C-alpha atoms as an extended CHARMM CRD file, in Angstrom:
* protein
*
       185  EXT
         1         1  UNK       CA             -9.2040000000        1.2920000000       13.4490000000  PROA      1               0.0000000000
         2         2  UNK       CA            -11.3250000000        3.0780000000       10.8950000000  PROA      2               0.0000000000
         3         3  UNK       CA            -12.1900000000        6.6750000000       11.6940000000  PROA      3               0.0000000000
         4         4  UNK       CA            -15.3250000000        8.3790000000       10.3930000000  PROA      4               0.0000000000
         5         5  UNK       CA            -14.9840000000       10.8930000000        7.5910000000  PROA      5               0.0000000000
         6         6  UNK       CA            -15.3870000000       14.4880000000        8.7220000000  PROA      6               0.0000000000
         7         7  UNK       CA            -16.6730000000       17.4980000000        6.8330000000  PROA      7               0.0000000000
         8         8  UNK       CA            -15.8400000000       21.0390000000        7.9200000000  PROA      8               0.0000000000
         9         9  UNK       CA            -16.7080000000       24.3430000000        6.2920000000  PROA      9               0.0000000000
        10        10  UNK       CA            -13.8340000000       24.0950000000        3.7870000000  PROA      10              0.0000000000
        11        11  UNK       CA            -12.3940000000       20.6020000000        4.2020000000  PROA      11              0.0000000000
        12        12  UNK       CA            -12.9890000000       16.8830000000        4.0990000000  PROA      12              0.0000000000
        13        13  UNK       CA            -10.9680000000       14.7710000000        6.5110000000  PROA      13              0.0000000000
        14        14  UNK       CA            -10.9180000000       11.2520000000        5.1300000000  PROA      14              0.0000000000
        15        15  UNK       CA             -8.7750000000        8.1540000000        5.1830000000  PROA      15              0.0000000000
        16        16  UNK       CA             -5.5420000000        8.4480000000        3.2060000000  PROA      16              0.0000000000
        17        17  UNK       CA             -5.2280000000        6.3310000000        0.0690000000  PROA      17              0.0000000000
        18        18  UNK       CA             -2.4590000000        5.6240000000       -2.4330000000  PROA      18              0.0000000000
        19        19  UNK       CA             -4.3270000000        7.8630000000       -4.8900000000  PROA      19              0.0000000000
        20        20  UNK       CA             -3.2900000000       10.8010000000       -2.6710000000  PROA      20              0.0000000000
        21        21  UNK       CA              0.4180000000       10.2260000000       -3.3530000000  PROA      21              0.0000000000
        22        22  UNK       CA              0.6670000000       12.8070000000       -6.1480000000  PROA      22              0.0000000000
        23        23  UNK       CA             -0.7570000000       15.6290000000       -4.0110000000  PROA      23              0.0000000000
        24        24  UNK       CA              1.2740000000       14.5900000000       -0.9620000000  PROA      24              0.0000000000
        25        25  UNK       CA              4.4500000000       14.3110000000       -3.0520000000  PROA      25              0.0000000000
        26        26  UNK       CA              4.0670000000       17.9870000000       -4.0200000000  PROA      26              0.0000000000
        27        27  UNK       CA              4.8470000000       19.0830000000       -0.4730000000  PROA      27              0.0000000000
        28        28  UNK       CA              6.8280000000       16.1280000000        0.9140000000  PROA      28              0.0000000000
        29        29  UNK       CA              9.7640000000       17.2080000000       -1.2330000000  PROA      29              0.0000000000
        30        30  UNK       CA              9.6360000000       20.8630000000       -0.1400000000  PROA      30              0.0000000000
        31        31  UNK       CA             12.4160000000       22.0550000000        2.1500000000  PROA      31              0.0000000000
        32        32  UNK       CA              9.9030000000       23.9900000000        4.3010000000  PROA      32              0.0000000000
        33        33  UNK       CA              8.3600000000       20.6090000000        5.1600000000  PROA      33              0.0000000000
        34        34  UNK       CA             11.3350000000       18.2530000000        5.1770000000  PROA      34              0.0000000000
        35        35  UNK       CA             13.3930000000       20.4710000000        7.4830000000  PROA      35              0.0000000000
        36        36  UNK       CA             10.9880000000       19.5130000000       10.2700000000  PROA      36              0.0000000000
        37        37  UNK       CA             10.3340000000       15.8700000000        9.3810000000  PROA      37              0.0000000000
        38        38  UNK       CA             12.2930000000       12.6590000000        9.2660000000  PROA      38              0.0000000000
        39        39  UNK       CA             11.0480000000       11.6730000000        5.8260000000  PROA      39              0.0000000000
        40        40  UNK       CA             11.4420000000       13.3230000000        2.4500000000  PROA      40              0.0000000000
        41        41  UNK       CA             10.2320000000       12.0340000000       -0.8910000000  PROA      41              0.0000000000
        42        42  UNK       CA             12.6310000000       12.5260000000       -3.7910000000  PROA      42              0.0000000000
        43        43  UNK       CA             10.3110000000       10.7380000000       -6.2350000000  PROA      43              0.0000000000
        44        44  UNK       CA              6.6240000000        9.9480000000       -6.5630000000  PROA      44              0.0000000000
        45        45  UNK       CA              7.4890000000        6.2630000000       -6.0770000000  PROA      45              0.0000000000
        46        46  UNK       CA              9.1920000000        7.0630000000       -2.7610000000  PROA      46              0.0000000000
        47        47  UNK       CA              6.0720000000        8.9190000000       -1.6920000000  PROA      47              0.0000000000
        48        48  UNK       CA              3.8700000000        5.9360000000       -2.5930000000  PROA      48              0.0000000000
        49        49  UNK       CA              6.1880000000        3.6760000000       -0.5990000000  PROA      49              0.0000000000
        50        50  UNK       CA              6.0840000000        6.1300000000        2.3250000000  PROA      50              0.0000000000
        51        51  UNK       CA              2.2780000000        6.0530000000        2.3030000000  PROA      51              0.0000000000
        52        52  UNK       CA              2.2340000000        2.2440000000        2.2540000000  PROA      52              0.0000000000
        53        53  UNK       CA              4.8090000000        1.8160000000        5.0080000000  PROA      53              0.0000000000
        54        54  UNK       CA              3.7970000000        4.7190000000        7.2520000000  PROA      54              0.0000000000
        55        55  UNK       CA              0.1320000000        5.5480000000        6.9150000000  PROA      55              0.0000000000
        56        56  UNK       CA             -1.4980000000        2.5000000000        5.3840000000  PROA      56              0.0000000000
        57        57  UNK       CA             -0.0480000000        0.2300000000        8.0910000000  PROA      57              0.0000000000
        58        58  UNK       CA             -1.7910000000        2.0580000000       10.9520000000  PROA      58              0.0000000000
        59        59  UNK       CA             -4.8450000000       -0.2090000000       10.9610000000  PROA      59              0.0000000000
        60        60  UNK       CA             -2.6180000000       -3.2830000000       11.2620000000  PROA      60              0.0000000000
        61        61  UNK       CA             -0.9630000000       -1.6450000000       14.2840000000  PROA      61              0.0000000000
        62        62  UNK       CA             -4.3310000000       -0.9080000000       15.9050000000  PROA      62              0.0000000000
        63        63  UNK       CA             -4.0630000000        2.8550000000       15.3970000000  PROA      63              0.0000000000
        64        64  UNK       CA             -6.7920000000        5.0940000000       13.9920000000  PROA      64              0.0000000000
        65        65  UNK       CA             -6.5290000000        5.6220000000       10.2510000000  PROA      65              0.0000000000
        66        66  UNK       CA             -4.6550000000        8.8230000000        9.3830000000  PROA      66              0.0000000000
        67        67  UNK       CA             -6.6260000000       11.5840000000        7.7160000000  PROA      67              0.0000000000
        68        68  UNK       CA             -5.9710000000       13.2050000000        4.3670000000  PROA      68              0.0000000000
        69        69  UNK       CA             -6.9330000000       16.8790000000        4.5110000000  PROA      69              0.0000000000
        70        70  UNK       CA             -8.8030000000       17.5480000000        1.2720000000  PROA      70              0.0000000000
        71        71  UNK       CA            -10.0590000000       20.8920000000        0.0010000000  PROA      71              0.0000000000
        72        72  UNK       CA            -13.8000000000       20.6940000000       -0.6300000000  PROA      72              0.0000000000
        73        73  UNK       CA            -13.6000000000       23.2120000000       -3.4590000000  PROA      73              0.0000000000
        74        74  UNK       CA            -11.0180000000       21.3380000000       -5.5500000000  PROA      74              0.0000000000
        75        75  UNK       CA            -10.5640000000       17.8150000000       -4.1580000000  PROA      75              0.0000000000
        76        76  UNK       CA             -6.8460000000       18.5040000000       -3.6640000000  PROA      76              0.0000000000
        77        77  UNK       CA             -5.1110000000       16.9040000000       -0.6720000000  PROA      77              0.0000000000
        78        78  UNK       CA             -3.1840000000       19.6690000000        1.0990000000  PROA      78              0.0000000000
        79        79  UNK       CA             -2.0090000000       17.8420000000        4.2130000000  PROA      79              0.0000000000
        80        80  UNK       CA             -2.4390000000       15.0490000000        6.7240000000  PROA      80              0.0000000000
        81        81  UNK       CA             -3.2210000000       14.7340000000       10.4130000000  PROA      81              0.0000000000
        82        82  UNK       CA             -3.2210000000       11.6590000000       12.5870000000  PROA      82              0.0000000000
        83        83  UNK       CA             -2.6640000000        9.9770000000       15.9260000000  PROA      83              0.0000000000
        84        84  UNK       CA              0.8920000000        8.5250000000       15.9530000000  PROA      84              0.0000000000
        85        85  UNK       CA              0.5800000000        6.5350000000       19.1230000000  PROA      85              0.0000000000
        86        86  UNK       CA             -2.1120000000        5.6860000000       21.6110000000  PROA      86              0.0000000000
        87        87  UNK       CA             -1.3180000000        4.3020000000       25.0420000000  PROA      87              0.0000000000
        88        88  UNK       CA             -4.2560000000        3.8830000000       27.3910000000  PROA      88              0.0000000000
        89        89  UNK       CA             -5.9170000000        7.3220000000       27.4510000000  PROA      89              0.0000000000
        90        90  UNK       CA             -3.0730000000        9.3460000000       25.9050000000  PROA      90              0.0000000000
        91        91  UNK       CA             -2.2370000000        9.8770000000       22.2360000000  PROA      91              0.0000000000
        92        92  UNK       CA              0.3320000000       11.8070000000       20.2580000000  PROA      92              0.0000000000
        93        93  UNK       CA             -0.7860000000       13.7320000000       17.1800000000  PROA      93              0.0000000000
        94        94  UNK       CA              1.1200000000       14.5780000000       14.0550000000  PROA      94              0.0000000000
        95        95  UNK       CA              0.2690000000       16.8470000000       11.1560000000  PROA      95              0.0000000000
        96        96  UNK       CA              1.7720000000       18.3500000000        8.0200000000  PROA      96              0.0000000000
        97        97  UNK       CA              0.4490000000       20.9420000000        5.5790000000  PROA      97              0.0000000000
        98        98  UNK       CA              1.4980000000       21.9190000000        2.0860000000  PROA      98              0.0000000000
        99        99  UNK       CA              3.3520000000       25.2620000000        2.5060000000  PROA      99              0.0000000000
       100       100  UNK       CA              1.2180000000       26.8150000000       -0.2460000000  PROA      100             0.0000000000
       101       101  UNK       CA             -1.7890000000       26.5160000000        2.0760000000  PROA      101             0.0000000000
       102       102  UNK       CA             -0.2300000000       27.6540000000        5.3500000000  PROA      102             0.0000000000
       103       103  UNK       CA             -1.4810000000       30.7040000000        7.2600000000  PROA      103             0.0000000000
       104       104  UNK       CA             -5.0280000000       30.2990000000        5.9150000000  PROA      104             0.0000000000
       105       105  UNK       CA             -6.5300000000       28.4540000000        8.8910000000  PROA      105             0.0000000000
       106       106  UNK       CA             -6.7600000000       25.0540000000        7.2020000000  PROA      106             0.0000000000
       107       107  UNK       CA             -4.6720000000       23.1780000000        9.7530000000  PROA      107             0.0000000000
       108       108  UNK       CA             -6.4950000000       24.8130000000       12.6690000000  PROA      108             0.0000000000
       109       109  UNK       CA             -9.7900000000       23.7110000000       11.1000000000  PROA      109             0.0000000000
       110       110  UNK       CA             -8.5380000000       20.1440000000       10.6340000000  PROA      110             0.0000000000
       111       111  UNK       CA             -6.9040000000       19.8830000000       14.0480000000  PROA      111             0.0000000000
       112       112  UNK       CA            -10.0100000000       21.1540000000       15.8580000000  PROA      112             0.0000000000
       113       113  UNK       CA            -11.8330000000       18.1510000000       14.4040000000  PROA      113             0.0000000000
       114       114  UNK       CA             -8.9970000000       15.7160000000       15.1730000000  PROA      114             0.0000000000
       115       115  UNK       CA             -8.9880000000       16.8870000000       18.7950000000  PROA      115             0.0000000000
       116       116  UNK       CA            -12.7460000000       16.4080000000       18.9890000000  PROA      116             0.0000000000
       117       117  UNK       CA            -12.3320000000       12.8640000000       17.6190000000  PROA      117             0.0000000000
       118       118  UNK       CA             -9.6260000000       12.1490000000       20.1560000000  PROA      118             0.0000000000
       119       119  UNK       CA            -11.4590000000       13.4520000000       23.1870000000  PROA      119             0.0000000000
       120       120  UNK       CA            -15.0330000000       12.4760000000       22.2690000000  PROA      120             0.0000000000
       121       121  UNK       CA            -14.7950000000        9.3230000000       20.1150000000  PROA      121             0.0000000000
       122       122  UNK       CA            -11.5570000000        7.7820000000       21.4130000000  PROA      122             0.0000000000
       123       123  UNK       CA            -12.2450000000        9.0780000000       24.9500000000  PROA      123             0.0000000000
       124       124  UNK       CA             -8.6720000000       10.2720000000       25.4300000000  PROA      124             0.0000000000
       125       125  UNK       CA             -7.7090000000       12.1870000000       28.5490000000  PROA      125             0.0000000000
       126       126  UNK       CA             -4.5180000000       13.7160000000       27.1520000000  PROA      126             0.0000000000
       127       127  UNK       CA             -3.2050000000       14.5270000000       23.6750000000  PROA      127             0.0000000000
       128       128  UNK       CA              0.4400000000       15.4010000000       23.0910000000  PROA      128             0.0000000000
       129       129  UNK       CA              2.3780000000       16.8820000000       20.1810000000  PROA      129             0.0000000000
       130       130  UNK       CA              6.0440000000       17.5730000000       19.5400000000  PROA      130             0.0000000000
       131       131  UNK       CA              7.9940000000       19.7730000000       17.1810000000  PROA      131             0.0000000000
       132       132  UNK       CA             11.6380000000       20.3910000000       16.3430000000  PROA      132             0.0000000000
       133       133  UNK       CA             13.5260000000       23.5940000000       17.1380000000  PROA      133             0.0000000000
       134       134  UNK       CA             12.6350000000       26.3740000000       14.7400000000  PROA      134             0.0000000000
       135       135  UNK       CA              9.2180000000       25.0730000000       13.7030000000  PROA      135             0.0000000000
       136       136  UNK       CA              7.4040000000       28.2290000000       14.7370000000  PROA      136             0.0000000000
       137       137  UNK       CA              4.3430000000       27.4770000000       12.5810000000  PROA      137             0.0000000000
       138       138  UNK       CA              3.7810000000       24.2850000000       14.5720000000  PROA      138             0.0000000000
       139       139  UNK       CA              4.4500000000       26.0490000000       17.8630000000  PROA      139             0.0000000000
       140       140  UNK       CA              1.9160000000       28.7990000000       17.1040000000  PROA      140             0.0000000000
       141       141  UNK       CA             -0.7230000000       26.3030000000       15.9520000000  PROA      141             0.0000000000
       142       142  UNK       CA             -0.3930000000       24.2490000000       19.1310000000  PROA      142             0.0000000000
       143       143  UNK       CA             -0.6150000000       27.3580000000       21.2940000000  PROA      143             0.0000000000
       144       144  UNK       CA             -3.7210000000       28.5810000000       19.3990000000  PROA      144             0.0000000000
       145       145  UNK       CA             -5.3370000000       25.1810000000       19.9580000000  PROA      145             0.0000000000
       146       146  UNK       CA             -4.7440000000       25.4820000000       23.7120000000  PROA      146             0.0000000000
       147       147  UNK       CA             -1.7880000000       23.1180000000       24.0750000000  PROA      147             0.0000000000
       148       148  UNK       CA              0.5770000000       23.8250000000       26.9620000000  PROA      148             0.0000000000
       149       149  UNK       CA              4.3370000000       23.4880000000       26.5700000000  PROA      149             0.0000000000
       150       150  UNK       CA              5.6120000000       20.8650000000       28.9990000000  PROA      150             0.0000000000
       151       151  UNK       CA              9.2690000000       21.1970000000       28.1740000000  PROA      151             0.0000000000
       152       152  UNK       CA             12.1070000000       20.3330000000       25.8600000000  PROA      152             0.0000000000
       153       153  UNK       CA             13.2930000000       16.7900000000       25.2940000000  PROA      153             0.0000000000
       154       154  UNK       CA             16.9890000000       17.4490000000       24.8690000000  PROA      154             0.0000000000
       155       155  UNK       CA             18.7110000000       15.6190000000       22.0130000000  PROA      155             0.0000000000
       156       156  UNK       CA             15.6580000000       13.3720000000       21.8040000000  PROA      156             0.0000000000
       157       157  UNK       CA             16.0210000000       12.4320000000       18.1480000000  PROA      157             0.0000000000
       158       158  UNK       CA             18.8050000000       12.0330000000       15.6290000000  PROA      158             0.0000000000
       159       159  UNK       CA             18.6370000000       13.0850000000       11.9990000000  PROA      159             0.0000000000
       160       160  UNK       CA             21.6320000000       12.8310000000        9.6880000000  PROA      160             0.0000000000
       161       161  UNK       CA             23.9370000000       12.2390000000       12.6800000000  PROA      161             0.0000000000
       162       162  UNK       CA             22.7310000000       15.4080000000       14.4200000000  PROA      162             0.0000000000
       163       163  UNK       CA             21.0470000000       15.1860000000       17.8330000000  PROA      163             0.0000000000
       164       164  UNK       CA             17.9650000000       17.4110000000       17.9130000000  PROA      164             0.0000000000
       165       165  UNK       CA             15.7800000000       18.7600000000       20.6970000000  PROA      165             0.0000000000
       166       166  UNK       CA             12.0190000000       18.2280000000       20.5960000000  PROA      166             0.0000000000
       167       167  UNK       CA              9.4960000000       20.5790000000       22.2030000000  PROA      167             0.0000000000
       168       168  UNK       CA              6.7060000000       18.6960000000       23.9910000000  PROA      168             0.0000000000
       169       169  UNK       CA              3.1640000000       20.0640000000       24.3130000000  PROA      169             0.0000000000
       170       170  UNK       CA             -0.0110000000       18.5920000000       25.7700000000  PROA      170             0.0000000000
       171       171  UNK       CA             -3.7180000000       19.3200000000       25.9320000000  PROA      171             0.0000000000
       172       172  UNK       CA             -5.9740000000       17.7490000000       28.5450000000  PROA      172             0.0000000000
       173       173  UNK       CA             -9.5940000000       16.8650000000       27.8980000000  PROA      173             0.0000000000
       174       174  UNK       CA            -10.7890000000       19.1920000000       30.6750000000  PROA      174             0.0000000000
       175       175  UNK       CA             -8.7280000000       22.0790000000       29.2280000000  PROA      175             0.0000000000
       176       176  UNK       CA            -10.1610000000       21.3990000000       25.7820000000  PROA      176             0.0000000000
       177       177  UNK       CA            -13.7140000000       21.4270000000       27.1590000000  PROA      177             0.0000000000
       178       178  UNK       CA            -13.0930000000       24.6400000000       29.1330000000  PROA      178             0.0000000000
       179       179  UNK       CA            -11.6390000000       26.3180000000       26.0420000000  PROA      179             0.0000000000
       180       180  UNK       CA            -14.6200000000       25.2440000000       23.9250000000  PROA      180             0.0000000000
       181       181  UNK       CA            -17.0480000000       26.5790000000       26.5440000000  PROA      181             0.0000000000
       182       182  UNK       CA            -15.2000000000       29.9280000000       26.6350000000  PROA      182             0.0000000000
       183       183  UNK       CA            -15.0950000000       30.2440000000       22.8540000000  PROA      183             0.0000000000
       184       184  UNK       CA            -18.6030000000       28.8870000000       22.2640000000  PROA      184             0.0000000000
       185       185  UNK       CA            -17.5200000000       25.8910000000       20.1900000000  PROA      185             0.0000000000
């Protein structure tokens, strides 16, 4: 499912392409990123393969196309955001940002638009997100966006033979609307 391109004050959110592999590779090999993901890219070729297998197959699976987060000023791709799964009126989101661009509001700006797409265009009722233990940047972003922690999925995933807990958050359409009314968005 093709998603419309989005322009914000500082960003373009557009469909990911193989041409983005070089920019994405820059951060997909960084420990700050890979510690909280299941995929790392040791080479540019691995990153290209990752994009083909993961992101470029979404349309075939009936999922909305993932977004590349591109800086308007430079054209550099600094992250991605997407809907991992959609079941009826609920979707799970995922996102990653180059550590060099963290704590500057870029992911908040991108995620505000992704949430709007989910609730307004896809007519979702509920959007969920998960993060691993220790990913405080993700936790703080979700809380700023109005997500509510539902709980911890104990030993929900395995990485390198280690069982890891996942923290589950959700945001309901009515909560999102109420928050936007309060903040004037």
